[in-house]
SELUMGU-40223 format. One record per residue (C-alpha): z negated, x, y negated; residue in one letter; residue number from 0. Coordinates in steps of 0.02 Angstrom, whole numbers, padded with zeros to 5 digits, always signed. Example, Ala and Ser with C-alpha at 12.3 -4.5 7.8 and 13.67 -1.06 7.14 Angstrom:
! SELUMGU-40223
pt up:-00390, east:+00615, north:+00225, type:A, seq:0
pt up:-00357, east:+00684, north:+00053, type:S, seq:1
***
This chain:
! SELUMGU-40223
pt up:-00293, east:-00350, north:+00801, type:X, seq:0
pt up:-00326, east:-00522, north:+00874, type:X, seq:1
pt up:-00444, east:-00627, north:+00768, type:X, seq:2
pt up:-00520, east:-00792, north:+00824, type:X, seq:3
pt up:-00607, east:-00895, north:+00691, type:X, seq:4
pt up:-00623, east:-01065, north:+00773, type:X, seq:5
pt up:-00787, east:-01151, north:+00728, type:X, seq:6
pt up:-00775, east:-01267, north:+00879, type:X, seq:7
pt up:-00800, east:-01140, north:+01018, type:X, seq:8
pt up:-00933, east:-01207, north:+01135, type:X, seq:9
pt up:-01064, east:-01090, north:+01208, type:X, seq:10
pt up:-00984, east:-01107, north:+01380, type:X, seq:11
pt up:-00809, east:-01073, north:+01310, type:X, seq:12
pt up:-00874, east:-00930, north:+01204, type:X, seq:13
pt up:-00956, east:-00845, north:+01352, type:X, seq:14
pt up:-00799, east:-00874, north:+01453, type:X, seq:15
pt up:-00694, east:-00789, north:+01319, type:X, seq:16
pt up:-00813, east:-00640, north:+01320, type:X, seq:17
pt up:-00809, east:-00630, north:+01509, type:X, seq:18
pt up:-00620, east:-00652, north:+01519, type:X, seq:19
pt up:-00587, east:-00486, north:+01436, type:X, seq:20
pt up:-00702, east:-00401, north:+01562, type:X, seq:21
pt up:-00622, east:-00494, north:+01708, type:X, seq:22
pt up:-00447, east:-00450, north:+01649, type:X, seq:23
pt up:-00479, east:-00265, north:+01679, type:X, seq:24
pt up:-00567, east:-00291, north:+01845, type:X, seq:25
pt up:-00403, east:-00286, north:+01942, type:X, seq:26
pt up:-00380, east:-00106, north:+01989, type:X, seq:27
pt up:-00565, east:-00111, north:+02026, type:X, seq:28
pt up:-00673, east:+00044, north:+02031, type:X, seq:29
pt up:-00535, east:+00168, north:+01988, type:X, seq:30
pt up:-00522, east:+00103, north:+01810, type:X, seq:31
pt up:-00711, east:+00106, north:+01788, type:X, seq:32
pt up:-00723, east:+00280, north:+01863, type:X, seq:33
pt up:-00587, east:+00342, north:+01746, type:X, seq:34
pt up:-00681, east:+00269, north:+01597, type:X, seq:35
pt up:-00844, east:+00349, north:+01654, type:X, seq:36
pt up:-00760, east:+00519, north:+01673, type:X, seq:37
pt up:-00676, east:+00501, north:+01504, type:X, seq:38
pt up:-00841, east:+00453, north:+01422, type:X, seq:39
pt up:-00933, east:+00603, north:+01494, type:X, seq:40
pt up:-00796, east:+00722, north:+01438, type:X, seq:41
pt up:-00762, east:+00654, north:+01263, type:X, seq:42
pt up:-00868, east:+00695, north:+01109, type:X, seq:43
pt up:-01007, east:+00575, north:+01065, type:X, seq:44
pt up:-00961, east:+00446, north:+00934, type:X, seq:45
pt up:-01050, east:+00367, north:+00789, type:X, seq:46
pt up:-01024, east:+00228, north:+00663, type:X, seq:47
pt up:-01058, east:+00233, north:+00477, type:X, seq:48
pt up:-01030, east:+00126, north:+00323, type:X, seq:49
pt up:-00940, east:+00176, north:+00165, type:X, seq:50
pt up:-00901, east:+00070, north:+00011, type:X, seq:51
pt up:-00915, east:-00092, north:+00108, type:X, seq:52
pt up:-00815, east:-00030, north:+00257, type:X, seq:53
pt up:-00865, east:+00022, north:+00433, type:X, seq:54
pt up:-00793, east:+00175, north:+00517, type:X, seq:55
pt up:-00807, east:+00269, north:+00682, type:X, seq:56
pt up:-00795, east:+00458, north:+00706, type:X, seq:57
pt up:-00826, east:+00586, north:+00842, type:X, seq:58
pt up:-00970, east:+00709, north:+00824, type:X, seq:59
pt up:-00846, east:+00852, north:+00805, type:X, seq:60
pt up:-00762, east:+00765, north:+00657, type:X, seq:61
pt up:-00608, east:+00706, north:+00751, type:X, seq:62
pt up:-00550, east:+00527, north:+00779, type:X, seq:63
pt up:-00598, east:+00455, north:+00610, type:X, seq:64
pt up:-00553, east:+00270, north:+00606, type:X, seq:65
pt up:-00592, east:+00136, north:+00477, type:X, seq:66
pt up:-00598, east:-00039, north:+00547, type:X, seq:67
pt up:-00472, east:-00151, north:+00460, type:X, seq:68
pt up:-00511, east:-00327, north:+00516, type:X, seq:69
pt up:-00399, east:-00413, north:+00387, type:X, seq:70
pt up:-00497, east:-00575, north:+00376, type:X, seq:71
pt up:-00471, east:-00674, north:+00216, type:X, seq:72
pt up:-00607, east:-00672, north:+00083, type:X, seq:73
pt up:-00719, east:-00547, north:+00175, type:X, seq:74
pt up:-00769, east:-00410, north:+00053, type:X, seq:75
pt up:-00888, east:-00301, north:+00155, type:X, seq:76
pt up:-00916, east:-00266, north:+00340, type:X, seq:77
pt up:-01070, east:-00196, north:+00427, type:X, seq:78
pt up:-01102, east:-00157, north:+00611, type:X, seq:79
pt up:-01241, east:-00251, north:+00700, type:X, seq:80
pt up:-01313, east:-00252, north:+00876, type:X, seq:81
pt up:-01217, east:-00186, north:+01026, type:X, seq:82
pt up:-01210, east:-00289, north:+01185, type:X, seq:83
pt up:-01268, east:-00214, north:+01350, type:X, seq:84
pt up:-01091, east:-00179, north:+01413, type:X, seq:85
pt up:-01063, east:-00055, north:+01271, type:X, seq:86
pt up:-00896, east:-00138, north:+01234, type:X, seq:87
pt up:-00946, east:-00282, north:+01122, type:X, seq:88
pt up:-01032, east:-00268, north:+00953, type:X, seq:89
pt up:-01086, east:-00396, north:+00826, type:X, seq:90
pt up:-01022, east:-00369, north:+00649, type:X, seq:91
pt up:-01078, east:-00447, north:+00486, type:X, seq:92
pt up:-00954, east:-00486, north:+00348, type:X, seq:93
pt up:-00993, east:-00548, north:+00173, type:X, seq:94
pt up:-00889, east:-00639, north:+00045, type:X, seq:95
pt up:-00896, east:-00599, north:-00141, type:X, seq:96
pt up:-01077, east:-00588, north:-00194, type:X, seq:97
pt up:-01144, east:-00737, north:-00290, type:X, seq:98
pt up:-01273, east:-00638, north:-00389, type:X, seq:99
pt up:-01230, east:-00531, north:-00540, type:X, seq:100
pt up:-01250, east:-00533, north:-00730, type:X, seq:101
pt up:-01348, east:-00688, north:-00777, type:X, seq:102
pt up:-01373, east:-00729, north:-00592, type:X, seq:103
pt up:-01533, east:-00645, north:-00530, type:X, seq:104
pt up:-01534, east:-00569, north:-00356, type:X, seq:105
pt up:-01681, east:-00672, north:-00294, type:X, seq:106
pt up:-01600, east:-00838, north:-00343, type:X, seq:107
pt up:-01416, east:-00810, north:-00305, type:X, seq:108
pt up:-01391, east:-00672, north:-00176, type:X, seq:109
pt up:-01428, east:-00786, north:-00029, type:X, seq:110
pt up:-01292, east:-00905, north:-00089, type:X, seq:111
pt up:-01165, east:-00774, north:-00034, type:X, seq:112
pt up:-01072, east:-00840, north:+00120, type:X, seq:113
pt up:-01086, east:-00724, north:+00269, type:X, seq:114
pt up:-01004, east:-00727, north:+00440, type:X, seq:115
pt up:-01050, east:-00653, north:+00610, type:X, seq:116
pt up:-00918, east:-00587, north:+00729, type:X, seq:117
pt up:-00908, east:-00518, north:+00905, type:X, seq:118
pt up:-00792, east:-00367, north:+00916, type:X, seq:119
pt up:-00716, east:-00305, north:+01079, type:X, seq:120
pt up:-00689, east:-00117, north:+01064, type:X, seq:121
pt up:-00573, east:-00108, north:+01214, type:X, seq:122
pt up:-00457, east:-00252, north:+01168, type:X, seq:123
pt up:-00476, east:-00237, north:+00979, type:X, seq:124
pt up:-00519, east:-00421, north:+00970, type:X, seq:125
pt up:-00631, east:-00507, north:+00842, type:X, seq:126
pt up:-00709, east:-00679, north:+00872, type:X, seq:127
pt up:-00818, east:-00772, north:+00749, type:X, seq:128
pt up:-00988, east:-00823, north:+00818, type:X, seq:129
pt up:-01141, east:-00922, north:+00760, type:X, seq:130
pt up:-01031, east:-01059, north:+00688, type:X, seq:131
pt up:-01105, east:-01210, north:+00777, type:X, seq:132
pt up:-01238, east:-01314, north:+00688, type:X, seq:133
pt up:-01246, east:-01189, north:+00546, type:X, seq:134
pt up:-01411, east:-01195, north:+00450, type:X, seq:135
pt up:-01359, east:-01104, north:+00290, type:X, seq:136
pt up:-01218, east:-01004, north:+00212, type:X, seq:137
pt up:-01319, east:-00843, north:+00226, type:X, seq:138
pt up:-01343, east:-00774, north:+00402, type:X, seq:139
pt up:-01378, east:-00594, north:+00450, type:X, seq:140
pt up:-01402, east:-00529, north:+00628, type:X, seq:141
pt up:-01582, east:-00473, north:+00649, type:X, seq:142
pt up:-01602, east:-00427, north:+00833, type:X, seq:143
pt up:-01510, east:-00452, north:+00996, type:X, seq:144
pt up:-01632, east:-00520, north:+01126, type:X, seq:145
pt up:-01502, east:-00527, north:+01265, type:X, seq:146
pt up:-01314, east:-00541, north:+01283, type:X, seq:147
pt up:-01334, east:-00729, north:+01261, type:X, seq:148
pt up:-01471, east:-00743, north:+01129, type:X, seq:149
pt up:-01485, east:-00676, north:+00951, type:X, seq:150
pt up:-01618, east:-00676, north:+00816, type:X, seq:151
pt up:-01537, east:-00718, north:+00649, type:X, seq:152
pt up:-01610, east:-00708, north:+00474, type:X, seq:153
pt up:-01573, east:-00872, north:+00385, type:X, seq:154
pt up:-01607, east:-00877, north:+00198, type:X, seq:155
pt up:-01607, east:-01039, north:+00097, type:X, seq:156
pt up:-01674, east:-01089, north:-00073, type:X, seq:157
pt up:-01840, east:-01134, north:+00005, type:X, seq:158
pt up:-01860, east:-00962, north:+00085, type:X, seq:159
pt up:-01810, east:-00849, north:+00228, type:X, seq:160
pt up:-01839, east:-00876, north:+00414, type:X, seq:161
pt up:-01790, east:-00797, north:+00578, type:X, seq:162
pt up:-01707, east:-00914, north:+00703, type:X, seq:163
pt up:-01669, east:-00882, north:+00886, type:X, seq:164
pt up:-01500, east:-00952, north:+00937, type:X, seq:165
pt up:-01360, east:-00938, north:+01063, type:X, seq:166
pt up:-01216, east:-00825, north:+01012, type:X, seq:167
pt up:-01112, east:-00977, north:+00965, type:X, seq:168
pt up:-01251, east:-01037, north:+00848, type:X, seq:169
pt up:-01313, east:-01181, north:+00953, type:X, seq:170
pt up:-01492, east:-01215, north:+01008, type:X, seq:171
pt up:-01569, east:-01136, north:+00852, type:X, seq:172
pt up:-01758, east:-01123, north:+00863, type:X, seq:173
pt up:-01876, east:-01064, north:+00727, type:X, seq:174
pt up:-01946, east:-00892, north:+00767, type:X, seq:175
pt up:-02045, east:-00882, north:+00604, type:X, seq:176
pt up:-02097, east:-01021, north:+00487, type:X, seq:177
pt up:-02066, east:-01060, north:+00304, type:X, seq:178
pt up:-02210, east:-01004, north:+00194, type:X, seq:179
pt up:-02255, east:-00855, north:+00302, type:X, seq:180
pt up:-02145, east:-00739, north:+00200, type:X, seq:181
pt up:-01979, east:-00649, north:+00230, type:X, seq:182
pt up:-01971, east:-00562, north:+00400, type:X, seq:183
pt up:-01850, east:-00419, north:+00431, type:X, seq:184
pt up:-01841, east:-00244, north:+00506, type:X, seq:185
pt up:-01852, east:-00311, north:+00684, type:X, seq:186
pt up:-01872, east:-00198, north:+00836, type:X, seq:187
pt up:-01869, east:-00244, north:+01021, type:X, seq:188
pt up:-01992, east:-00162, north:+01141, type:X, seq:189
pt up:-01901, east:-00056, north:+01271, type:X, seq:190
pt up:-01943, east:-00178, north:+01410, type:X, seq:191
pt up:-01867, east:-00319, north:+01306, type:X, seq:192
pt up:-02026, east:-00426, north:+01307, type:X, seq:193
pt up:-02096, east:-00413, north:+01130, type:X, seq:194
pt up:-02031, east:-00402, north:+00953, type:X, seq:195
pt up:-02104, east:-00304, north:+00806, type:X, seq:196
pt up:-02061, east:-00337, north:+00624, type:X, seq:197
pt up:-02126, east:-00320, north:+00449, type:X, seq:198
pt up:-02164, east:-00475, north:+00349, type:X, seq:199
pt up:-02150, east:-00484, north:+00160, type:X, seq:200
pt up:-02291, east:-00610, north:+00150, type:X, seq:201
pt up:-02387, east:-00685, north:+00004, type:X, seq:202
pt up:-02526, east:-00564, north:+00052, type:X, seq:203
pt up:-02411, east:-00412, north:+00052, type:X, seq:204
pt up:-02300, east:-00319, north:+00175, type:X, seq:205
pt up:-02376, east:-00323, north:+00349, type:X, seq:206
pt up:-02330, east:-00268, north:+00525, type:X, seq:207
pt up:-02329, east:-00401, north:+00662, type:X, seq:208
pt up:-02277, east:-00420, north:+00843, type:X, seq:209
pt up:-02238, east:-00577, north:+00943, type:X, seq:210
pt up:-02160, east:-00634, north:+01104, type:X, seq:211
pt up:-01974, east:-00675, north:+01111, type:X, seq:212
pt up:-02005, east:-00852, north:+01049, type:X, seq:213
pt up:-02106, east:-00799, north:+00897, type:X, seq:214
pt up:-02270, east:-00851, north:+00978, type:X, seq:215
pt up:-02421, east:-00750, north:+01034, type:X, seq:216
pt up:-02422, east:-00658, north:+00867, type:X, seq:217
pt up:-02525, east:-00502, north:+00834, type:X, seq:218
pt up:-02556, east:-00430, north:+00661, type:X, seq:219
pt up:-02541, east:-00242, north:+00683, type:X, seq:220
pt up:-02565, east:-00178, north:+00505, type:X, seq:221
pt up:-02607, east:-00260, north:+00339, type:X, seq:222
pt up:-02697, east:-00191, north:+00185, type:X, seq:223
pt up:-02696, east:-00243, north:+00002, type:X, seq:224
pt up:-02661, east:-00064, north:-00055, type:X, seq:225
pt up:-02515, east:-00028, north:+00063, type:X, seq:226
pt up:-02340, east:-00092, north:+00088, type:X, seq:227
pt up:-02313, east:-00075, north:+00276, type:X, seq:228
pt up:-02131, east:-00064, north:+00328, type:X, seq:229
pt up:-02005, east:-00028, north:+00466, type:X, seq:230
pt up:-02090, east:-00042, north:+00636, type:X, seq:231
pt up:-02008, east:+00052, north:+00780, type:X, seq:232
pt up:-02067, east:+00049, north:+00961, type:X, seq:233
pt up:-02098, east:+00216, north:+01045, type:X, seq:234
pt up:-01986, east:+00257, north:+01195, type:X, seq:235
pt up:-02124, east:+00204, north:+01316, type:X, seq:236
pt up:-02173, east:+00050, north:+01214, type:X, seq:237
pt up:-02353, east:+00106, north:+01191, type:X, seq:238
pt up:-02347, east:+00141, north:+01003, type:X, seq:239
pt up:-02272, east:+00069, north:+00845, type:X, seq:240
pt up:-02206, east:+00188, north:+00713, type:X, seq:241
pt up:-02197, east:+00126, north:+00532, type:X, seq:242
pt up:-02230, east:+00183, north:+00355, type:X, seq:243
pt up:-02356, east:+00147, north:+00219, type:X, seq:244
pt up:-02310, east:+00146, north:+00035, type:X, seq:245
pt up:-02442, east:+00148, north:-00102, type:X, seq:246
pt up:-02341, east:+00022, north:-00201, type:X, seq:247
pt up:-02465, east:-00004, north:-00342, type:X, seq:248
pt up:-02442, east:+00176, north:-00401, type:X, seq:249
pt up:-02259, east:+00179, north:-00345, type:X, seq:250
pt up:-02177, east:+00012, north:-00393, type:X, seq:251
pt up:-02003, east:+00081, north:-00353, type:X, seq:252
pt up:-02059, east:+00120, north:-00174, type:X, seq:253
pt up:-01987, east:+00295, north:-00183, type:X, seq:254
pt up:-02114, east:+00371, north:-00063, type:X, seq:255
pt up:-02221, east:+00328, north:+00087, type:X, seq:256
pt up:-02322, east:+00403, north:+00229, type:X, seq:257
pt up:-02280, east:+00398, north:+00414, type:X, seq:258
pt up:-02400, east:+00296, north:+00520, type:X, seq:259
pt up:-02418, east:+00236, north:+00697, type:X, seq:260
pt up:-02533, east:+00115, north:+00787, type:X, seq:261
pt up:-02556, east:+00033, north:+00955, type:X, seq:262
pt up:-02465, east:-00135, north:+00970, type:X, seq:263
pt up:-02632, east:-00226, north:+00966, type:X, seq:264
pt up:-02671, east:-00148, north:+00796, type:X, seq:265
pt up:-02796, east:-00021, north:+00860, type:X, seq:266
pt up:-02794, east:+00167, north:+00833, type:X, seq:267
pt up:-02697, east:+00161, north:+00669, type:X, seq:268
pt up:-02655, east:+00339, north:+00617, type:X, seq:269
pt up:-02585, east:+00409, north:+00455, type:X, seq:270
pt up:-02477, east:+00553, north:+00516, type:X, seq:271
pt up:-02430, east:+00623, north:+00345, type:X, seq:272
pt up:-02519, east:+00636, north:+00178, type:X, seq:273
pt up:-02479, east:+00622, north:-00007, type:X, seq:274
pt up:-02334, east:+00499, north:+00016, type:X, seq:275
pt up:-02223, east:+00635, north:+00086, type:X, seq:276
pt up:-02084, east:+00528, north:+00161, type:X, seq:277
pt up:-01933, east:+00476, north:+00056, type:X, seq:278
pt up:-01937, east:+00287, north:+00071, type:X, seq:279
pt up:-01824, east:+00201, north:-00058, type:X, seq:280
pt up:-01667, east:+00307, north:-00044, type:X, seq:281
pt up:-01553, east:+00305, north:-00197, type:X, seq:282
pt up:-01400, east:+00412, north:-00227, type:X, seq:283
pt up:-01236, east:+00430, north:-00321, type:X, seq:284
pt up:-01195, east:+00412, north:-00505, type:X, seq:285
pt up:-01172, east:+00250, north:-00604, type:X, seq:286
pt up:-00998, east:+00227, north:-00528, type:X, seq:287
pt up:-01046, east:+00266, north:-00347, type:X, seq:288
pt up:-01230, east:+00218, north:-00339, type:X, seq:289
pt up:-01306, east:+00156, north:-00178, type:X, seq:290
pt up:-01464, east:+00157, north:-00077, type:X, seq:291
pt up:-01578, east:+00069, north:+00045, type:X, seq:292
pt up:-01743, east:+00095, north:+00134, type:X, seq:293
pt up:-01763, east:+00246, north:+00245, type:X, seq:294
pt up:-01844, east:+00224, north:+00416, type:X, seq:295
pt up:-01935, east:+00351, north:+00521, type:X, seq:296
pt up:-01854, east:+00363, north:+00694, type:X, seq:297
pt up:-01912, east:+00412, north:+00868, type:X, seq:298
pt up:-01824, east:+00541, north:+00973, type:X, seq:299
pt up:-01807, east:+00519, north:+01160, type:X, seq:300
pt up:-01942, east:+00651, north:+01186, type:X, seq:301
pt up:-02067, east:+00553, north:+01081, type:X, seq:302
pt up:-02052, east:+00655, north:+00921, type:X, seq:303
pt up:-02024, east:+00576, north:+00750, type:X, seq:304
pt up:-01882, east:+00614, north:+00628, type:X, seq:305
pt up:-01908, east:+00575, north:+00444, type:X, seq:306
pt up:-01850, east:+00637, north:+00272, type:X, seq:307
pt up:-01992, east:+00741, north:+00198, type:X, seq:308
pt up:-02002, east:+00769, north:+00011, type:X, seq:309
pt up:-02010, east:+00945, north:-00057, type:X, seq:310
pt up:-02160, east:+00976, north:-00171, type:X, seq:311
pt up:-02151, east:+00891, north:-00342, type:X, seq:312
pt up:-01982, east:+00810, north:-00307, type:X, seq:313
pt up:-01916, east:+00671, north:-00419, type:X, seq:314
pt up:-01762, east:+00563, north:-00386, type:X, seq:315
pt up:-01624, east:+00550, north:-00518, type:X, seq:316
pt up:-01627, east:+00360, north:-00514, type:X, seq:317
pt up:-01789, east:+00317, north:-00604, type:X, seq:318
pt up:-01865, east:+00147, north:-00570, type:X, seq:319
pt up:-01897, east:+00044, north:-00728, type:X, seq:320
pt up:-02062, east:-00045, north:-00704, type:X, seq:321
pt up:-02063, east:-00102, north:-00886, type:X, seq:322
pt up:-01925, east:-00231, north:-00860, type:X, seq:323
pt up:-01892, east:-00372, north:-00736, type:X, seq:324
pt up:-01799, east:-00325, north:-00577, type:X, seq:325
pt up:-01649, east:-00444, north:-00574, type:X, seq:326
pt up:-01529, east:-00342, north:-00464, type:X, seq:327
pt up:-01642, east:-00271, north:-00326, type:X, seq:328
pt up:-01611, east:-00097, north:-00398, type:X, seq:329
pt up:-01682, east:-00091, north:-00576, type:X, seq:330
pt up:-01658, east:+00095, north:-00604, type:X, seq:331
pt up:-01588, east:+00208, north:-00740, type:X, seq:332
pt up:-01489, east:+00364, north:-00699, type:X, seq:333
pt up:-01582, east:+00518, north:-00765, type:X, seq:334
pt up:-01515, east:+00669, north:-00672, type:X, seq:335
pt up:-01583, east:+00791, north:-00802, type:X, seq:336
pt up:-01760, east:+00739, north:-00754, type:X, seq:337
pt up:-01730, east:+00752, north:-00567, type:X, seq:338
pt up:-01798, east:+00897, north:-00466, type:X, seq:339
pt up:-01821, east:+00951, north:-00287, type:X, seq:340
pt up:-01753, east:+00855, north:-00138, type:X, seq:341
pt up:-01792, east:+00813, north:+00042, type:X, seq:342
pt up:-01770, east:+00891, north:+00214, type:X, seq:343
pt up:-01763, east:+00816, north:+00386, type:X, seq:344
pt up:-01928, east:+00849, north:+00475, type:X, seq:345
pt up:-01976, east:+00828, north:+00658, type:X, seq:346
pt up:-02156, east:+00776, north:+00687, type:X, seq:347
pt up:-02253, east:+00785, north:+00850, type:X, seq:348
pt up:-02376, east:+00639, north:+00844, type:X, seq:349
pt up:-02479, east:+00713, north:+00985, type:X, seq:350
pt up:-02538, east:+00863, north:+00884, type:X, seq:351
pt up:-02475, east:+00828, north:+00707, type:X, seq:352
pt up:-02362, east:+00981, north:+00702, type:X, seq:353
pt up:-02207, east:+00970, north:+00594, type:X, seq:354
pt up:-02051, east:+01075, north:+00585, type:X, seq:355
pt up:-01909, east:+01069, north:+00460, type:X, seq:356
pt up:-01743, east:+01036, north:+00545, type:X, seq:357
pt up:-01637, east:+01050, north:+00388, type:X, seq:358
pt up:-01648, east:+01154, north:+00230, type:X, seq:359
pt up:-01534, east:+01193, north:+00084, type:X, seq:360
pt up:-01527, east:+01297, north:-00075, type:X, seq:361
pt up:-01517, east:+01224, north:-00202, type:X, seq:362
pt up:-01610, east:+01078, north:-00124, type:X, seq:363
pt up:-01515, east:+00924, north:-00070, type:X, seq:364
pt up:-01573, east:+00751, north:-00023, type:X, seq:365
pt up:-01565, east:+00738, north:+00167, type:X, seq:366
pt up:-01600, east:+00568, north:+00247, type:X, seq:367
pt up:-01551, east:+00439, north:+00381, type:X, seq:368
pt up:-01580, east:+00556, north:+00529, type:X, seq:369
pt up:-01551, east:+00489, north:+00705, type:X, seq:370
pt up:-01533, east:+00569, north:+00875, type:X, seq:371
pt up:-01380, east:+00545, north:+00985, type:X, seq:372
pt up:-01391, east:+00453, north:+01152, type:X, seq:373
pt up:-01383, east:+00619, north:+01245, type:X, seq:374
pt up:-01518, east:+00697, north:+01136, type:X, seq:375
pt up:-01403, east:+00844, north:+01098, type:X, seq:376
pt up:-01360, east:+00799, north:+00917, type:X, seq:377
pt up:-01439, east:+00733, north:+00758, type:X, seq:378
pt up:-01338, east:+00643, north:+00626, type:X, seq:379
pt up:-01398, east:+00633, north:+00446, type:X, seq:380
pt up:-01338, east:+00602, north:+00269, type:X, seq:381
pt up:-01344, east:+00736, north:+00134, type:X, seq:382
pt up:-01323, east:+00706, north:-00052, type:X, seq:383
pt up:-01336, east:+00823, north:-00199, type:X, seq:384
pt up:-01432, east:+00764, north:-00351, type:X, seq:385
pt up:-01326, east:+00624, north:-00424, type:X, seq:386
pt up:-01195, east:+00648, north:-00288, type:X, seq:387
pt up:-01131, east:+00539, north:-00148, type:X, seq:388
pt up:-01193, east:+00567, north:+00030, type:X, seq:389
pt up:-01088, east:+00655, north:+00160, type:X, seq:390
pt up:-01109, east:+00630, north:+00346, type:X, seq:391
pt up:-01175, east:+00783, north:+00438, type:X, seq:392
pt up:-01207, east:+00820, north:+00622, type:X, seq:393
pt up:-01312, east:+00962, north:+00690, type:X, seq:394
pt up:-01381, east:+01016, north:+00858, type:X, seq:395
pt up:-01552, east:+00948, north:+00899, type:X, seq:396
pt up:-01633, east:+01115, north:+00855, type:X, seq:397
pt up:-01554, east:+01112, north:+00681, type:X, seq:398
pt up:-01416, east:+01237, north:+00719, type:X, seq:399
pt up:-01228, east:+01211, north:+00709, type:X, seq:400
pt up:-01241, east:+01091, north:+00562, type:X, seq:401
pt up:-01072, east:+01033, north:+00500, type:X, seq:402
pt up:-01010, east:+00903, north:+00376, type:X, seq:403
pt up:-00893, east:+00770, north:+00444, type:X, seq:404
pt up:-00841, east:+00660, north:+00298, type:X, seq:405
pt up:-00887, east:+00596, north:+00125, type:X, seq:406
pt up:-00823, east:+00423, north:+00167, type:X, seq:407
pt up:-00692, east:+00305, north:+00100, type:X, seq:408
pt up:-00604, east:+00387, north:-00048, type:X, seq:409
pt up:-00752, east:+00508, north:-00049, type:X, seq:410
pt up:-00866, east:+00371, north:-00114, type:X, seq:411
pt up:-01007, east:+00414, north:+00006, type:X, seq:412
pt up:-01071, east:+00381, north:+00182, type:X, seq:413
pt up:-01226, east:+00285, north:+00235, type:X, seq:414
pt up:-01314, east:+00214, north:+00388, type:X, seq:415
pt up:-01244, east:+00325, north:+00526, type:X, seq:416
pt up:-01284, east:+00264, north:+00702, type:X, seq:417
pt up:-01238, east:+00336, north:+00871, type:X, seq:418
pt up:-01141, east:+00239, north:+01001, type:X, seq:419
pt up:-01175, east:+00249, north:+01189, type:X, seq:420
pt up:-01059, east:+00365, north:+01284, type:X, seq:421
pt up:-00972, east:+00218, north:+01369, type:X, seq:422
pt up:-00918, east:+00132, north:+01206, type:X, seq:423
***
């Protein structure tokens, strides 16, 4: 693998390097592109996932498993980020050894962890460091790709977190949100590319907002003192925002939520489920393999909604400890003997409220992270037994032909599956 880590690449030179790889395969013209298109249409669909700090790629039929091995010094974990429009280049995030830990609380030390952003070329297996110019902090994470030239980046410093819009080389950074507003994340771009939705962890609570591409013309979509609103997602036609509402006062661990949607101007807010029936704060594994992260409800291309629905009276094995300070952004004790039930992937029609279970299991498992493939033929999801690590599963869109693909690196679990376009 070729790795470029120069911090002095100008925006012009950077874009030239990106374009050079494309130009180098242009000789031979349309035949090469036609061959690639034919190969893409004939080959199985592919997806990425993370496992124990690594990123891997696999075909939907379980073949072609490959763990990316970037071999860059001092980088402990790697995560995939946005994909550029050509389907060949993807932004990756790497992190050095975490600076939080025993005696170093998460909220004071985690953002001191140095991170790096990279552009990876799938075709040439080339990695180039980006966002190095005029760096604002040691902690950067990619938040949203606005175009192939412009990126929204979460920048966290001692004084707080902000989103900045910048060129891919890091130059021309402009504040998208302001200090004091709260921590913005969970960004989503409207299908026409003209507006951004995000949730804001503000002093007044978690709220849903939209703005233009510069962070201006802001609209507050949802805010309420009794709800933690989270995870906005634009509908395929851009006319609705999907998100979730957690009754955090009764559920300080944020285990559960309800599925909501509203118009982008904040009107017609609808609660699509009741009784906090969506699994929100996913946790899994045992004390040696524990992991987790927030679940998000996801749209299908047909305008349906996929989400992990709790079975009646379910309780997770990792119990949140509200009686002690949260210093590690987890704050849970493992109590598998008290756990019960599980979750199933559910498909919801927002037009009439009808729901259908797409997965089921006996004894119950914890199914989560469902997403539809680019063709609409397949759904990927994670499945974990109580206290077990998640395995990656793929099924047909109607729930049939479900099959397990992998349990990840050294069988330590799989998380965050995401489909790649057919031309990647």
